[in-house]
Legacy VTK file of the C-alpha trace (Angstrom):
# vtk DataFile Version 3.0
C-alpha trace
ASCII
DATASET POLYDATA
POINTS 471 float
94.109 124.083 54.057
94.510 127.860 54.305
98.035 127.582 55.720
100.235 125.094 53.962
103.937 124.041 54.552
105.989 123.348 51.433
109.551 122.605 50.430
111.722 122.280 47.388
114.408 119.687 46.660
116.990 120.637 43.921
119.453 118.338 42.295
122.380 120.114 40.571
124.186 119.027 37.507
127.979 118.461 38.204
130.920 118.456 35.854
134.626 118.965 36.279
136.495 119.948 33.171
140.015 121.123 32.120
140.614 124.449 30.464
140.197 122.748 27.014
136.710 121.544 27.983
137.709 117.912 28.399
136.622 115.985 31.472
139.190 116.422 34.363
137.490 114.371 37.152
134.794 111.730 37.085
131.542 112.834 38.783
132.172 110.785 41.818
135.626 112.300 42.448
134.298 115.796 41.719
131.524 115.268 44.213
133.889 114.124 46.940
136.016 117.232 46.399
132.934 119.500 46.526
131.683 117.955 49.754
135.034 117.872 51.439
134.221 120.825 53.772
130.721 119.377 54.354
132.170 116.077 55.577
134.719 117.834 57.692
131.856 119.781 59.409
129.316 117.017 59.956
131.345 113.826 59.383
128.883 113.013 56.633
127.881 114.101 53.112
124.273 114.326 54.443
123.833 117.249 56.868
121.308 119.774 58.042
122.363 123.397 58.119
121.701 126.282 60.439
118.994 127.488 58.163
117.266 124.097 58.739
117.764 122.946 55.133
119.355 119.655 54.187
122.461 119.444 52.128
123.525 116.079 50.767
124.950 113.983 47.948
122.264 112.012 46.234
122.314 108.813 44.233
124.371 109.358 40.964
126.719 111.891 42.519
124.082 114.666 42.369
124.609 117.468 44.897
121.199 118.162 46.327
119.680 120.941 48.419
116.354 120.447 50.197
114.861 123.685 51.537
113.453 123.965 54.939
109.693 123.869 55.589
108.127 127.200 54.475
104.609 128.463 54.792
105.406 131.687 52.902
106.330 131.119 49.259
108.708 134.067 49.238
110.526 132.513 52.256
110.842 129.368 50.043
112.303 131.341 47.159
114.802 132.856 49.597
115.789 129.508 50.855
116.112 128.194 47.308
118.509 131.174 46.319
120.355 130.494 49.476
120.981 126.888 48.433
122.404 128.155 45.100
124.869 130.410 46.989
125.897 127.732 49.455
126.759 125.385 46.615
128.399 128.137 44.566
130.705 128.770 47.555
131.494 125.073 47.968
132.413 124.918 44.294
134.647 128.096 44.587
136.414 126.447 47.553
136.944 123.234 45.682
138.281 125.024 42.628
140.801 127.029 44.765
142.090 123.731 46.280
142.347 122.136 42.811
144.261 125.157 41.581
146.618 125.051 44.581
147.320 121.411 43.873
148.360 122.357 40.289
145.389 120.631 38.717
143.866 121.812 35.442
140.395 121.177 36.623
137.299 123.373 37.440
134.060 122.185 38.949
130.756 123.609 37.467
127.343 123.240 39.035
124.241 123.729 36.922
120.750 124.311 38.172
118.890 122.634 35.345
117.084 119.367 34.684
118.750 117.825 31.667
122.454 117.677 30.710
124.002 117.629 27.238
124.036 113.800 27.292
120.259 113.591 28.029
120.625 112.615 31.683
117.792 114.116 33.788
117.743 115.255 37.424
114.980 116.715 39.382
113.410 119.676 41.057
110.913 118.153 43.456
108.101 120.093 45.213
106.533 119.032 48.486
103.138 120.248 49.735
101.517 119.430 53.042
97.985 118.084 52.672
95.363 116.895 55.121
95.390 113.113 55.786
91.636 113.359 56.138
91.262 114.578 52.694
90.680 112.415 49.584
94.329 112.015 48.474
93.330 109.667 45.707
91.012 112.335 44.331
93.870 114.865 43.979
95.510 113.613 40.789
92.221 113.619 38.793
92.035 117.424 39.124
95.749 118.280 39.739
97.232 116.436 36.750
95.675 118.622 34.077
96.968 121.779 35.934
100.488 120.325 36.405
100.765 119.150 32.761
99.991 122.693 31.468
101.605 124.783 34.212
104.793 124.693 32.174
103.374 127.431 29.881
103.884 129.695 33.026
106.680 128.191 35.125
108.776 126.165 32.618
112.462 126.766 32.421
112.323 126.682 28.624
115.088 125.168 26.376
115.888 123.477 23.181
115.109 119.871 22.209
116.868 118.154 19.376
115.188 116.957 16.244
113.005 113.828 16.549
114.390 110.518 15.340
112.475 108.867 12.395
111.923 105.090 12.146
115.146 104.887 10.164
117.173 106.588 12.911
117.662 109.734 11.103
116.897 113.238 12.506
113.609 114.747 11.341
113.492 118.521 11.355
115.536 121.081 13.218
115.861 121.666 16.914
112.994 123.601 18.443
112.456 125.743 21.522
110.009 124.256 24.187
108.511 125.404 27.428
110.109 122.575 29.329
112.756 120.029 28.506
111.696 118.147 31.640
108.495 117.076 29.881
110.225 114.574 27.678
111.536 112.762 30.785
108.155 111.998 32.481
106.892 108.450 31.860
103.914 108.033 34.143
101.159 110.233 35.558
101.117 108.801 39.032
103.521 106.211 40.699
105.107 105.409 44.026
108.555 105.292 42.266
110.719 108.335 41.478
113.551 107.141 39.250
112.434 103.965 37.503
109.282 105.436 36.034
109.665 109.211 36.906
105.937 110.023 37.370
104.412 113.511 37.520
103.116 112.891 40.982
104.877 110.529 43.393
102.480 108.820 45.907
105.132 107.357 48.300
103.522 107.944 51.697
106.277 109.723 53.601
104.546 112.666 55.453
107.478 114.013 57.513
104.929 114.869 60.153
102.191 113.323 62.152
101.039 110.430 60.007
97.535 110.539 61.526
97.039 114.178 60.409
99.087 114.813 57.324
100.326 113.446 53.949
102.970 114.967 51.769
102.115 115.619 48.106
105.362 115.057 46.176
105.407 116.665 42.746
108.388 115.837 40.566
107.382 117.314 37.169
108.688 120.873 37.816
111.664 122.596 36.204
114.550 124.029 38.156
114.041 127.670 37.702
116.346 130.657 38.272
113.870 133.433 37.996
112.525 134.285 41.415
109.115 135.025 39.783
108.938 131.608 38.084
109.809 129.706 41.295
107.259 131.745 43.335
104.576 131.193 40.781
105.241 127.434 40.741
104.356 127.156 44.445
101.920 129.816 44.856
99.687 128.745 41.888
99.831 125.160 42.925
98.887 126.059 46.460
95.899 127.996 45.196
94.802 125.015 43.032
95.175 122.667 45.949
92.903 124.880 48.113
90.256 124.967 45.330
90.317 121.178 45.126
90.185 120.934 49.002
87.294 123.267 49.179
84.854 120.551 48.000
83.247 122.550 45.448
82.153 121.169 42.004
85.192 121.067 39.762
85.437 121.105 35.891
86.146 117.746 34.290
89.521 118.406 32.625
90.990 114.911 32.760
93.196 114.431 29.636
93.047 111.316 27.482
96.796 110.716 27.590
98.619 112.587 30.300
102.180 111.770 28.957
101.332 112.487 25.288
99.828 115.798 26.451
102.743 116.940 28.579
105.061 116.471 25.575
102.598 118.219 23.232
102.155 121.212 25.581
105.940 121.607 25.849
106.122 122.151 22.042
103.101 124.286 21.568
104.324 127.806 22.212
100.900 129.236 21.386
99.212 127.112 24.041
96.272 126.660 21.672
96.801 123.131 20.091
93.861 120.785 20.933
94.407 118.253 23.685
92.067 115.321 23.809
90.021 114.883 26.912
89.237 111.441 28.418
85.519 112.257 28.234
85.611 113.248 24.682
86.227 116.509 22.981
89.306 118.642 23.351
90.761 121.546 25.276
93.957 123.543 25.240
96.729 124.384 27.661
95.669 127.959 27.880
91.963 126.999 28.533
93.016 124.657 31.367
95.246 127.198 33.008
92.715 130.038 32.543
90.000 127.846 34.178
92.086 127.170 37.195
93.002 130.914 37.423
89.336 131.750 37.552
88.690 129.240 40.221
91.705 130.410 42.331
90.185 133.899 42.523
87.523 132.296 44.705
89.969 131.195 47.318
92.680 133.684 47.089
93.258 136.071 49.963
93.980 139.765 49.551
97.682 139.447 49.752
97.672 136.878 46.866
96.172 139.132 44.269
99.731 139.856 43.001
100.139 136.125 42.331
96.853 136.119 40.332
98.045 139.201 38.462
101.336 137.600 37.464
99.719 134.427 36.597
97.322 136.193 34.184
100.306 138.205 32.609
102.022 134.909 31.922
98.934 133.460 30.233
98.452 136.662 28.218
102.051 136.472 26.993
101.276 132.980 25.547
97.805 133.848 24.241
98.877 137.127 22.426
102.548 136.416 21.565
103.444 139.682 23.298
106.374 138.580 25.461
107.271 142.104 26.773
106.468 141.245 30.374
107.334 137.567 30.339
110.709 138.058 28.569
112.066 139.920 31.685
110.190 137.786 34.344
109.786 134.165 33.387
112.692 131.728 32.700
111.163 130.299 29.494
110.510 133.620 27.898
113.835 135.097 29.007
115.654 132.193 27.305
113.407 132.316 24.219
114.400 136.001 23.670
118.055 135.257 24.445
118.241 132.325 22.070
116.386 134.156 19.325
118.895 137.099 19.560
121.908 134.757 19.247
120.374 132.743 16.398
119.604 135.860 14.406
122.976 137.517 15.185
125.054 134.636 14.183
122.847 133.038 11.460
122.755 129.652 13.147
120.042 127.098 14.159
118.689 126.393 17.634
120.464 122.948 17.495
123.858 124.698 17.056
126.422 123.816 19.798
126.743 127.396 20.541
123.187 127.564 21.741
123.651 124.411 23.807
126.657 126.182 25.521
124.586 129.209 26.079
121.775 127.165 27.722
124.303 125.541 29.970
125.794 128.794 30.944
122.405 130.239 31.668
122.017 127.620 34.445
125.590 127.874 35.828
125.245 129.076 39.531
128.822 130.484 39.557
128.327 134.330 39.585
131.357 134.676 37.281
129.907 132.400 34.619
126.113 132.587 35.070
124.314 134.092 32.120
121.142 134.403 34.200
122.927 136.557 36.904
124.494 138.692 34.078
120.946 139.381 32.840
119.910 140.219 36.354
122.623 142.814 36.685
121.587 144.389 33.331
117.871 144.457 34.456
116.849 141.833 31.897
115.802 139.241 34.495
113.933 139.754 37.784
115.461 140.341 41.145
112.691 140.501 43.678
114.363 139.589 46.913
116.832 141.915 48.597
120.381 140.764 49.164
119.912 140.962 52.839
116.912 138.561 52.699
118.832 135.889 50.573
121.999 136.129 52.687
119.922 135.766 55.962
118.333 132.702 54.558
121.648 131.084 54.267
122.009 130.811 58.125
118.559 131.592 59.532
115.584 129.212 59.327
112.054 130.290 58.520
110.554 131.661 61.713
107.021 130.371 61.245
107.322 126.615 60.906
109.016 123.672 62.541
112.244 124.661 60.793
112.746 127.382 63.380
113.279 124.673 66.048
115.575 122.541 63.917
117.656 125.650 62.949
117.929 126.678 66.629
119.153 123.211 67.647
121.711 122.905 64.815
123.008 126.475 65.340
123.395 126.003 69.134
125.031 122.500 68.675
127.507 123.830 66.132
128.387 126.930 68.317
128.985 124.769 71.381
130.756 121.952 69.532
128.122 119.350 70.488
127.655 116.299 68.341
123.993 115.985 67.169
121.803 114.259 64.671
118.713 115.813 63.236
116.207 114.962 60.506
112.899 116.478 59.461
111.091 115.338 62.531
113.729 114.322 65.112
116.395 116.197 67.133
118.983 114.290 69.194
122.367 114.695 70.822
124.853 111.880 70.003
125.831 111.098 73.637
124.981 108.317 76.098
121.556 108.656 77.613
120.380 111.340 75.204
116.724 111.004 74.251
115.416 112.139 70.882
112.934 114.939 70.682
110.222 114.498 68.074
108.576 117.430 66.328
105.685 115.992 64.290
103.728 119.244 63.854
105.204 121.135 60.876
103.757 124.359 62.207
105.364 124.141 65.700
107.568 127.030 66.516
108.023 126.440 70.257
108.140 123.238 72.340
109.137 122.731 75.933
111.174 119.613 74.964
113.205 121.703 72.489
113.784 124.371 75.074
115.192 121.671 77.368
117.368 120.307 74.595
118.739 123.821 73.907
119.508 124.280 77.588
121.396 120.994 77.673
123.453 121.950 74.639
124.443 125.235 76.190
125.425 123.437 79.487
127.857 121.140 77.541
131.409 122.372 77.035
133.517 121.331 74.127
135.070 118.436 76.076
131.616 116.731 76.069
130.910 117.064 79.806
127.685 118.551 81.074
126.918 120.794 84.042
123.341 119.683 84.017
121.768 116.225 84.073
120.150 115.242 80.727
116.510 115.701 80.611
114.262 112.706 81.402
LINES 1 472
471 0 1 2 3 4 5 6 7 8 9 10 11 12 13 14 15 16 17 18 19 20 21 22 23 24 25 26 27 28 29 30 31 32 33 34 35 36 37 38 39 40 41 42 43 44 45 46 47 48 49 50 51 52 53 54 55 56 57 58 59 60 61 62 63 64 65 66 67 68 69 70 71 72 73 74 75 76 77 78 79 80 81 82 83 84 85 86 87 88 89 90 91 92 93 94 95 96 97 98 99 100 101 102 103 104 105 106 107 108 109 110 111 112 113 114 115 116 117 118 119 120 121 122 123 124 125 126 127 128 129 130 131 132 133 134 135 136 137 138 139 140 141 142 143 144 145 146 147 148 149 150 151 152 153 154 155 156 157 158 159 160 161 162 163 164 165 166 167 168 169 170 171 172 173 174 175 176 177 178 179 180 181 182 183 184 185 186 187 188 189 190 191 192 193 194 195 196 197 198 199 200 201 202 203 204 205 206 207 208 209 210 211 212 213 214 215 216 217 218 219 220 221 222 223 224 225 226 227 228 229 230 231 232 233 234 235 236 237 238 239 240 241 242 243 244 245 246 247 248 249 250 251 252 253 254 255 256 257 258 259 260 261 262 263 264 265 266 267 268 269 270 271 272 273 274 275 276 277 278 279 280 281 282 283 284 285 286 287 288 289 290 291 292 293 294 295 296 297 298 299 300 301 302 303 304 305 306 307 308 309 310 311 312 313 314 315 316 317 318 319 320 321 322 323 324 325 326 327 328 329 330 331 332 333 334 335 336 337 338 339 340 341 342 343 344 345 346 347 348 349 350 351 352 353 354 355 356 357 358 359 360 361 362 363 364 365 366 367 368 369 370 371 372 373 374 375 376 377 378 379 380 381 382 383 384 385 386 387 388 389 390 391 392 393 394 395 396 397 398 399 400 401 402 403 404 405 406 407 408 409 410 411 412 413 414 415 416 417 418 419 420 421 422 423 424 425 426 427 428 429 430 431 432 433 434 435 436 437 438 439 440 441 442 443 444 445 446 447 448 449 450 451 452 453 454 455 456 457 458 459 460 461 462 463 464 465 466 467 468 469 470
């Protein structure tokens, strides 16, 4: 599939604390306060926005943002950044209301995957794949890539010492490529929370089920670096194209996927042996390098920059020279930052000060975000322009079905017309209104949607219409 639609679902960590750091509101209360403007706008905590993205409150009081469908991975990064800003604004509004009420309470939202109590929340990737392809064949080749991809696109972090059989801590805390890896329990499963697999196989295409399936990858880290997020999708898309090409592929199936993903997270050299199911061993670097080589055979001219960045990331792990990675990739930016703090203060990685620093790195509030501070100092990447990110807050991608959804939501809101939309359906909530289905994720124009838009514009705010509803 040379042209692929994808999307990103991000769950945010939520906490509401007093000025002394103690909890002020329970998560459920804080979430209700955060979503108050959303409910006022859409009469629900589950809405689609003008940029065609979905904003909602997920199970466990997790605020979640699901980007619109994108077929350009920089558009997806822009959508992702827009989601951060939308939620940061909601938090700022909530905090102003709490202050006006005289409450010593402040809501913080964190774009990470594990909180200080060990609870995990996700960053889920979605990729459109051909229904006629061999979906059951994908995991065999994709899993080794996903398991080792963290040495390029991991968020980095510190894990505490392991517990011995007597329950006592063994050894100090250590820096890893990904904390998410310790929370994966199966390679492939139709469940998402009970077992938390690397690949979720639930058949929910959000498109024409006779033509498409949706590959749901839930192993990825929430990343703040635009380069890391872009590489996560761009490299996976290239690997999928290699698999779909039908060519002979290397046998890289690992003996134990879950043991391997934990081992790779802790091996900052990328060179520790990983047992293969067919016997022998390989390494994280070897797997990634092999896929990089194969990707060069399907990459188009405009994707050479992706291949170059991918190779720079692998070289940073192979050589130990972090000079490029430490200003471009989340894991390396955090590794350098934590090392500086540890050396300056003479503390260990498991010190509470490092834990607070890691949390602040992922805070999406511009006034508290360590990552955004590093961006302003030129120590973290800023690829997208302010204009592109701000536009992505209200304008849907123009080259996918999202364009149609965004048009309908925008028109309905501007004209005060009640409506219900989801990924495939657009409908007005009025007697006789017929739903419009858009099953083609690549559709950017449709006569039925034009008619729906005309109907919306003909309706005044009182709910009457100057034109008969379409048949």
